[in-house]
C-alpha positions, 0 to 999 in steps of 0.5 A: 429812836423815838417810839411810834406813838411819839412819832405819830403825835409829832406828825399830827402836830405837823399836819395841824400846822400845815392845815393852819397855813393852808387855811390862810392861802387862796388857790392863786397863792397855792399855784404861784411859783417864784421861778420855773425851777421852784415848786409852788406851795401847793406842789409842796403839799401835793408832794408831802401827801403823795410821798407819804401815801404812795411811797413811804406807807406803801414801803411800810406795807411791803416791810409788813409782808414777809412774802415780798420779794423786794425786801432787802434783809441783808442791806443796811442804811447808807452813811447819810441814812445813818446820820439822818436817823442818828439826828432824828431829822434831815440836814437843814438844807434844800434837796434839789432833784431835777424836774421830771414827770415822775418826781415833780408834783402837779399843782393841786386841784383844790384846797379841799383835795389838800385838806383831805389828803393831809387827813388821809395821811394822818388816818393811814399813819394811825392805822399803821402805827398799831401794826408796827410792833409786828414788823420784823426789823430785818424786813427792809425796803431800799430808799434811794438816798438813805439805804435799806429801811425797815417799817419803823424807820419808814414810819419815822421818815414820814414824820421827819419829811414833814418837819423837813419841809417846814423850811421850804414852806416858811421860805415860800410863804415869805416869798409870797408875802414879799410878792403880795406887799409889792403888789405889782405882779413881779416876783422879787 
């Protein structure tokens, strides 16, 4: 497994790319959806920010707290979890989750909220990275598909998640560019 310092540097590079792409887009582009089943670019950004701040970093904090009753010290990763961590990345395929109020992100309120959110993720990752060497590898919180993960694995997962969504970002931007070239208001 890569060092937490390398993971943090890679995440910072990923966030720089997300910010660069974000600066090129207007709010209409951030809200445009190819279909009702598809997320907009803005919703994808909201998903990345919220999953890091409210799920993944929260689970790291739980792993750092040895008193937490939700820790799963005896559990292991699933087969998919083992594969993901052996490869150091998610398989390059879209993950389909049924739309639901709990999972489907809301459209962003503004570009500034996305920029602030991405910066907040980086800041929290920086402050968390220095604490990871104190975390027991036996303190684990269960991921729904990957199984029980410790603090270092949740930290790495954030960076892998950001890299994984580049596939979606590239596809959504490509679709947006086709739409813009057509200029007739119809999705291709």
